[in-house]
Backbone as CSV, one residue per row, in Angstrom:
resi,resn,N_x,N_y,N_z,CA_x,CA_y,CA_z,C_x,C_y,C_z
1,UNK,0.836,-1.171,0.001,-0.001,0.000,0.000,0.883,1.237,0.000
2,UNK,0.552,2.194,-0.801,1.295,3.433,-0.875,0.358,4.571,-0.552
3,UNK,0.825,5.494,0.278,-0.021,6.643,0.584,0.831,7.883,0.758
4,UNK,0.215,9.002,0.570,0.837,10.271,0.885,-0.108,10.958,1.844
5,UNK,0.399,11.286,3.034,-0.460,11.943,4.001,-0.003,13.369,4.202
6,UNK,-0.955,14.227,4.416,-0.666,15.617,4.693,-1.472,16.023,5.896
7,UNK,-0.798,16.529,6.927,-1.513,17.032,8.090,-1.330,18.536,8.137
8,UNK,-2.359,19.250,8.567,-2.236,20.704,8.601,-1.073,21.137,9.481
9,UNK,-0.352,22.137,9.021,0.752,22.682,9.807,0.177,23.480,10.962
10,UNK,0.880,23.453,12.063,0.397,24.196,13.217,1.007,25.577,13.240
11,UNK,0.196,26.544,13.598,0.680,27.905,13.775,0.146,28.402,15.094
12,UNK,0.844,29.327,15.711,0.434,29.853,17.001,-0.818,30.706,16.874
13,UNK,-1.639,30.670,17.897,-2.855,31.480,17.900,-2.473,32.947,17.920
14,UNK,-3.179,33.730,17.164,-2.940,35.161,17.155,-1.721,35.570,16.345
15,UNK,-1.162,34.666,15.543,0.000,34.999,14.740,-0.407,35.959,13.633
16,UNK,0.308,37.040,13.497,-0.008,38.018,12.454,0.460,37.485,11.119
17,UNK,-0.306,37.708,10.077,0.071,37.272,8.747,0.876,38.371,8.083
18,UNK,2.013,37.998,7.478,2.855,38.973,6.800,2.170,39.444,5.529
19,UNK,2.414,40.687,5.151,1.838,41.168,3.904,2.899,41.859,3.085
20,UNK,2.676,41.873,1.800,3.590,42.507,0.862,3.290,44.002,0.865
21,UNK,4.273,44.800,1.224,4.063,46.245,1.362,3.631,46.879,0.054
22,UNK,4.147,46.401,-1.081,3.813,46.999,-2.373,2.396,46.645,-2.792
23,UNK,1.988,45.422,-2.556,0.706,44.936,-3.023,-0.388,45.039,-1.972
24,UNK,0.002,45.076,-0.677,-0.986,45.045,0.379,-1.674,43.691,0.498
25,UNK,-1.086,42.653,-0.113,-1.658,41.309,-0.125,-0.856,40.399,0.803
26,UNK,-1.529,39.417,1.409,-0.799,38.453,2.238,0.226,37.701,1.390
27,UNK,1.389,37.452,1.998,2.402,36.641,1.324,2.147,35.181,1.630
28,UNK,2.506,34.326,0.707,2.390,32.895,0.913,3.657,32.430,1.604
29,UNK,3.608,32.269,2.924,4.769,31.858,3.695,4.636,30.405,4.081
30,UNK,5.716,29.677,4.035,5.722,28.306,4.488,5.324,27.291,3.432
31,UNK,4.881,27.705,2.274,4.564,26.759,1.211,5.861,26.463,0.494
32,UNK,6.320,25.240,0.620,7.633,24.861,0.109,7.467,23.863,-1.009
33,UNK,7.887,24.190,-2.228,7.812,23.212,-3.299,8.746,22.053,-3.020
34,UNK,8.452,20.888,-3.599,9.283,19.711,-3.415,10.725,20.060,-3.693
35,UNK,11.587,19.709,-2.756,12.995,20.010,-2.904,13.374,21.310,-2.225
36,UNK,12.402,22.037,-1.677,12.689,23.300,-1.009,13.019,23.066,0.444
37,UNK,13.045,24.170,1.195,13.311,24.050,2.615,12.289,24.861,3.372
38,UNK,12.193,24.624,4.645,11.240,25.325,5.479,10.935,24.480,6.692
39,UNK,10.130,25.019,7.595,9.787,24.283,8.798,8.291,24.277,8.979
40,UNK,7.836,23.398,9.841,6.404,23.293,10.095,5.853,24.595,10.640
41,UNK,6.657,25.309,11.423,6.187,26.549,12.009,5.887,27.599,10.942
42,UNK,6.457,27.451,9.759,6.212,28.400,8.686,4.941,28.082,7.915
43,UNK,4.355,26.903,8.139,3.207,26.468,7.359,2.005,27.361,7.585
44,UNK,1.185,27.496,6.567,-0.030,28.286,6.671,-1.234,27.389,6.469
45,UNK,-2.393,28.015,6.329,-3.630,27.266,6.167,-3.623,26.418,4.905
46,UNK,-2.854,26.815,3.889,-2.813,26.077,2.644,-1.666,25.097,2.553
47,UNK,-1.091,24.719,3.697,0.033,23.787,3.666,-0.041,22.842,4.849
48,UNK,0.757,21.790,4.782,0.799,20.818,5.864,2.060,19.977,5.766
49,UNK,2.298,19.190,6.791,3.450,18.296,6.816,3.106,17.058,6.002
50,UNK,3.901,16.766,4.986,3.587,15.667,4.077,4.558,14.513,4.271
51,UNK,3.999,13.304,4.287,4.783,12.082,4.421,4.332,11.099,3.352
52,UNK,5.276,10.619,2.565,4.990,9.570,1.587,5.257,8.236,2.279
53,UNK,4.308,7.310,2.217,4.407,6.038,2.919,4.216,4.873,1.962
54,UNK,5.134,3.911,2.006,4.977,2.640,1.310,4.948,1.558,2.386
55,UNK,3.898,0.757,2.404,3.705,-0.234,3.460,3.512,-1.623,2.854
56,UNK,4.239,-2.586,3.420,4.027,-3.982,3.030,4.641,-4.377,1.697
57,UNK,5.705,-3.685,1.272,6.374,-4.036,0.014,7.155,-5.334,0.222
58,UNK,6.750,-6.393,-0.467,7.361,-7.719,-0.293,8.074,-8.170,-1.553
59,UNK,9.258,-8.715,-1.354,10.043,-9.281,-2.449,11.149,-10.128,-1.831
60,UNK,11.884,-10.860,-2.664,12.989,-11.701,-2.190,14.293,-10.939,-2.289
61,UNK,15.151,-11.131,-1.263,16.469,-10.496,-1.239,17.493,-11.470,-0.694
62,UNK,18.719,-11.307,-1.137,19.830,-12.125,-0.655,20.404,-11.451,0.585
63,UNK,20.070,-12.005,1.746,20.359,-11.345,3.008,20.582,-12.376,4.096
64,UNK,21.680,-12.270,4.827,21.880,-13.126,5.989,23.240,-13.769,6.048
65,UNK,23.533,-14.330,7.234,24.839,-14.944,7.468,24.794,-16.468,7.455
66,UNK,23.601,-17.037,7.515,23.488,-18.495,7.526,23.692,-19.052,6.122
67,UNK,24.161,-20.286,6.036,24.485,-20.862,4.728,23.278,-20.882,3.791
68,UNK,22.092,-21.256,4.299,20.916,-21.280,3.417,20.516,-19.869,2.981
69,UNK,20.845,-18.851,3.791,20.541,-17.467,3.406,21.496,-16.972,2.321
70,UNK,22.704,-17.496,2.333,23.687,-17.093,1.317,23.446,-17.790,-0.012
71,UNK,22.760,-18.937,0.034,22.541,-19.726,-1.177,21.264,-19.386,-1.928
72,UNK,20.303,-18.799,-1.241,19.027,-18.496,-1.899,18.411,-17.245,-1.278
73,UNK,17.794,-16.431,-2.101,17.115,-15.250,-1.556,15.953,-15.658,-0.655
74,UNK,15.579,-14.751,0.247,14.473,-15.010,1.152,13.488,-13.839,1.116
75,UNK,12.243,-14.096,1.475,11.251,-13.016,1.438,11.489,-11.998,2.551
76,UNK,11.398,-10.736,2.181,11.463,-9.653,3.148,10.282,-8.721,2.894
77,UNK,10.007,-7.901,3.878,8.979,-6.875,3.735,9.569,-5.543,4.166
78,UNK,9.333,-4.518,3.365,9.849,-3.179,3.657,8.683,-2.218,3.818
79,UNK,8.738,-1.442,4.899,7.838,-0.317,5.119,8.723,0.926,5.143
80,UNK,8.304,1.970,4.452,9.103,3.193,4.406,8.204,4.413,4.524
81,UNK,8.673,5.397,5.282,8.024,6.696,5.393,9.063,7.749,5.036
82,UNK,8.702,8.651,4.145,9.600,9.723,3.730,8.960,11.054,4.082
83,UNK,9.609,11.802,4.961,9.104,13.116,5.341,9.484,14.117,4.256
84,UNK,8.461,14.794,3.732,8.680,15.800,2.694,8.555,17.209,3.245
85,UNK,8.410,17.326,4.553,8.319,18.633,5.187,7.032,19.351,4.820
86,UNK,7.068,20.651,4.937,5.893,21.461,4.647,5.669,21.528,3.151
87,UNK,4.449,21.165,2.758,4.065,21.155,1.346,2.693,21.806,1.208
88,UNK,2.384,22.327,0.026,1.017,22.811,-0.206,0.033,21.654,-0.041
89,UNK,-1.191,21.954,0.386,-2.190,20.894,0.531,-2.470,20.211,-0.792
90,UNK,-2.284,20.926,-1.889,-2.399,20.354,-3.228,-1.267,20.929,-4.064
91,UNK,-0.685,20.140,-4.985,0.374,20.685,-5.832,-0.154,21.839,-6.673
92,UNK,0.755,22.721,-7.112,0.308,23.882,-7.895,-0.288,23.488,-9.232
93,UNK,0.003,22.282,-9.689,-0.655,21.732,-10.872,-0.758,20.225,-10.679
94,UNK,-1.345,19.551,-11.595,-1.591,18.117,-11.481,-0.545,17.323,-12.264
95,UNK,0.718,17.722,-12.160,1.806,17.148,-12.945,2.709,16.297,-12.047
96,UNK,2.887,15.033,-12.396,3.711,14.107,-11.619,5.155,14.595,-11.476
97,UNK,5.610,15.429,-12.393,6.985,15.929,-12.334,7.209,16.894,-11.169
98,UNK,6.130,17.365,-10.526,6.261,18.331,-9.448,6.060,17.730,-8.060
99,UNK,6.027,16.400,-7.990,5.920,15.697,-6.709,6.901,14.524,-6.716
100,UNK,7.112,13.931,-5.549,7.955,12.744,-5.462,7.131,11.544,-5.928
101,UNK,7.558,10.934,-7.011,6.832,9.829,-7.645,7.048,8.548,-6.833
102,UNK,5.994,8.029,-6.211,6.135,6.844,-5.368,6.514,5.606,-6.156
103,UNK,6.276,5.588,-7.465,6.726,4.452,-8.282,8.255,4.384,-8.278
104,UNK,8.891,5.542,-8.347,10.362,5.592,-8.305,10.882,5.189,-6.935
105,UNK,10.211,5.637,-5.877,10.619,5.274,-4.518,10.536,3.757,-4.349
106,UNK,9.453,3.169,-4.791,9.272,1.715,-4.716,10.405,0.989,-5.434
107,UNK,10.725,1.431,-6.635,11.773,0.769,-7.410,13.149,0.933,-6.763
108,UNK,13.419,2.084,-6.196,14.696,2.306,-5.494,14.816,1.343,-4.322
109,UNK,13.742,1.158,-3.572,13.772,0.232,-2.435,14.100,-1.183,-2.917
110,UNK,13.420,-1.632,-3.944,13.675,-2.975,-4.480,15.109,-3.087,-4.984
111,UNK,15.560,-2.112,-5.767,16.919,-2.149,-6.325,17.992,-2.163,-5.241
112,UNK,17.842,-1.313,-4.226,18.844,-1.248,-3.151,18.904,-2.551,-2.364
113,UNK,17.770,-3.185,-2.178,17.718,-4.399,-1.365,18.094,-5.660,-2.138
114,UNK,18.125,-5.594,-3.457,18.406,-6.792,-4.259,19.673,-6.684,-5.093
115,UNK,20.403,-5.592,-4.988,21.571,-5.393,-5.854,22.735,-6.330,-5.537
116,UNK,22.841,-6.759,-4.280,23.945,-7.641,-3.884,23.598,-8.335,-2.571
117,UNK,24.326,-9.401,-2.262,24.125,-10.073,-0.977,24.657,-9.172,0.140
118,UNK,23.877,-9.078,1.216,24.279,-8.332,2.404,24.139,-9.279,3.591
119,UNK,25.168,-9.323,4.432,25.135,-10.222,5.582,24.154,-9.771,6.660
120,UNK,24.184,-8.484,7.005,23.430,-8.005,8.150,22.244,-7.134,7.753
121,UNK,21.142,-7.365,8.419,19.961,-6.535,8.246,20.288,-5.070,8.563
122,UNK,21.123,-4.861,9.571,21.545,-3.512,9.959,22.291,-2.803,8.825
123,UNK,23.094,-3.536,8.076,23.818,-2.953,6.938,22.857,-2.576,5.822
124,UNK,21.904,-3.452,5.556,20.950,-3.203,4.479,20.065,-1.999,4.785
125,UNK,19.564,-1.919,5.995,18.660,-0.821,6.327,19.397,0.522,6.319
126,UNK,20.659,0.525,6.740,21.449,1.758,6.694,21.701,2.219,5.271
127,UNK,22.029,1.281,4.405,22.248,1.582,2.981,20.972,2.138,2.346
128,UNK,19.834,1.511,2.647,18.568,1.958,2.077,18.175,3.336,2.601
129,UNK,18.308,3.553,3.896,17.956,4.854,4.477,18.802,5.971,3.869
130,UNK,20.084,5.736,3.698,20.957,6.748,3.087,20.524,7.059,1.663
131,UNK,20.160,6.043,0.912,19.731,6.247,-0.483,18.437,7.042,-0.553
132,UNK,17.474,6.716,0.306,16.196,7.420,0.288,16.347,8.880,0.704
133,UNK,17.281,9.154,1.613,17.528,10.543,2.035,18.084,11.405,0.903
134,UNK,18.639,10.783,-0.116,19.200,11.522,-1.256,18.136,11.981,-2.252
135,UNK,16.913,11.492,-2.114,15.855,11.868,-3.058,15.480,13.339,-2.882
136,UNK,15.126,14.016,-3.958,14.789,15.439,-3.871,13.607,15.695,-2.932
137,UNK,13.801,16.625,-2.026,12.738,17.032,-1.125,12.573,16.180,0.117
138,UNK,13.283,15.059,0.212,13.145,14.177,1.374,13.961,14.748,2.529
139,UNK,13.282,14.961,3.666,13.917,15.555,4.840,14.209,14.526,5.921
140,UNK,13.437,13.448,5.934,13.619,12.411,6.932,13.109,11.085,6.399
141,UNK,13.628,9.996,6.968,13.266,8.657,6.510,13.063,7.756,7.722
142,UNK,11.990,6.985,7.676,11.765,5.884,8.620,11.614,4.631,7.778
143,UNK,12.416,3.619,8.080,12.374,2.374,7.311,12.354,1.201,8.273
144,UNK,11.546,0.212,7.927,11.520,-1.058,8.643,11.702,-2.156,7.607
145,UNK,12.625,-3.081,7.885,12.807,-4.254,7.032,12.620,-5.486,7.904
146,UNK,11.768,-6.400,7.444,11.487,-7.630,8.186,11.879,-8.839,7.354
147,UNK,12.539,-9.781,7.995,12.763,-11.109,7.419,11.536,-11.927,7.800
148,UNK,10.810,-12.408,6.814,9.507,-13.012,7.076,9.554,-14.488,7.440
149,UNK,10.615,-15.196,7.047,10.623,-16.650,7.249,11.865,-17.162,7.968
150,UNK,12.556,-16.302,8.704,13.771,-16.746,9.381,13.444,-17.701,10.536
151,UNK,12.303,-17.472,11.213,11.822,-18.362,12.270,10.387,-18.770,11.950
152,UNK,9.979,-19.929,12.458,8.608,-20.390,12.241,7.591,-19.618,13.075
153,UNK,8.031,-19.105,14.224,7.074,-18.518,15.157,7.084,-16.983,15.221
154,UNK,7.929,-16.329,14.420,7.946,-14.862,14.426,8.717,-14.341,13.213
155,UNK,8.522,-13.073,12.949,9.365,-12.402,11.957,10.399,-11.597,12.715
156,UNK,11.510,-11.327,12.066,12.572,-10.515,12.644,12.649,-9.237,11.826
157,UNK,12.680,-8.104,12.516,12.699,-6.829,11.797,13.600,-5.841,12.510
158,UNK,14.022,-4.859,11.761,14.766,-3.738,12.329,14.169,-2.476,11.725
159,UNK,14.149,-1.425,12.513,13.589,-0.149,12.082,14.598,0.942,12.376
160,UNK,14.684,1.909,11.463,15.586,3.036,11.648,14.861,4.319,11.271
161,UNK,15.208,5.387,11.953,14.669,6.708,11.676,15.848,7.668,11.608
162,UNK,15.866,8.484,10.560,16.952,9.441,10.404,16.444,10.684,9.702
163,UNK,17.160,11.758,9.829,16.767,13.012,9.188,15.827,13.826,10.064
164,UNK,15.123,14.746,9.436,14.234,15.672,10.142,12.787,15.207,10.094
165,UNK,12.149,15.224,11.245,10.741,14.881,11.377,10.077,15.981,12.115
């Protein structure tokens, strides 16, 4: 499942709105296009904190230190949250080129996790988190990777959070 969530940015009660002296019109403060910078405190009524979420992405990866793990890929599941910071409640147009395309994020996750054998789950999750942080506009990353069949009675997972939230 893939989702993009936007929650309204919080502003202090009684905060004065800045205006353009030449125009006498309110300025649009805190609306940050993808790849921009800003903080939640700058958000206005037309913006919010946006997080792109991919949940339950399952595929096989070559991961582990045991002999059977080195000889054959095993099923894993990846959940990822990417903080995009303050964003307009709706993009300025309906063009995929002006937002972070979740199809690309999905493919990057698969590619990073399947490009080579990795012994430790900790190594894989660190590599993936670093790669996702390099995407335009991404301010923070939360990733969970689970080995689904390492034990009969439970899954084993590790989660990492990095960047700005």
